C-alpha positions in Angstrom: 9.6 -18.9 -16.0 8.8 -15.5 -17.3 10.8 -13.6 -19.3 13.5 -10.9 -17.8 12.6 -12.5 -14.2 9.0 -11.2 -14.2 6.7 -12.7 -11.6 2.7 -13.0 -11.5 0.7 -12.4 -8.5 -2.5 -14.3 -7.9 -5.5 -13.9 -5.4 -7.9 -16.1 -4.0 -11.5 -15.8 -5.5 -12.8 -18.7 -3.7 -11.8 -21.7 -1.5 -10.9 -23.3 1.5 -7.8 -23.9 3.8 -8.7 -26.4 6.9 -6.5 -27.3 9.6 -7.5 -31.0 10.5 -5.6 -31.6 13.6 -2.2 -33.2 14.7 -0.8 -36.7 14.1 2.6 -37.9 15.4 3.3 -34.0 16.1 2.6 -33.2 12.4 -0.3 -30.6 11.7 -2.4 -31.5 8.8 -4.9 -29.8 6.9 -6.5 -29.8 3.3 -7.4 -27.0 0.8 -9.0 -25.8 -2.6 -8.9 -22.7 -4.3 -9.5 -20.8 -7.2 -7.0 -18.1 -8.1 -6.9 -15.6 -10.7 -3.9 -13.6 -11.7 -4.6 -9.6 -10.6 -3.0 -7.9 -13.7 -5.1 -10.5 -16.2 -8.2 -11.9 -14.9 -8.4 -14.4 -17.8 -5.3 -16.1 -16.3 -6.6 -18.4 -13.2 -5.3 -21.7 -11.3 -7.5 -24.3 -9.8 -6.3 -26.6 -6.8 -9.0 -28.9 -6.5 -7.8 -31.3 -4.1 -4.6 -30.4 -2.0 -3.5 -32.0 1.4 -0.5 -30.9 3.9 1.6 -32.1 6.6 3.8 -29.5 8.6 6.7 -31.1 10.7 7.5 -28.8 13.5 11.0 -29.6 14.4 10.9 -27.3 17.6 10.4 -29.5 20.9 7.6 -27.1 21.8 5.7 -27.9 18.4 4.6 -24.6 18.1 5.2 -22.2 15.0 7.9 -19.6 15.6 6.6 -16.2 16.5 
C-alpha cells in the first residue's frame, strides 16, 4: 500500500493472454506478462505462469454487453 492512497499504473511490455476454450461452462486460459511502471521504468512486475478459469453465471454463458 502506498502512502496517502497513491497508486501505481503498469503497462505490459511483452507477454501473452490466451483463451484456451471452455470446460464445464467455464472459460479457461493462460497468460504471462512483463509489466513496467509508467512513472518509474526501473519498477517492473513479471508474471511467468498465470492461469484463469472464469465461471459465467448467466444461463447463456456469455459475457454481458
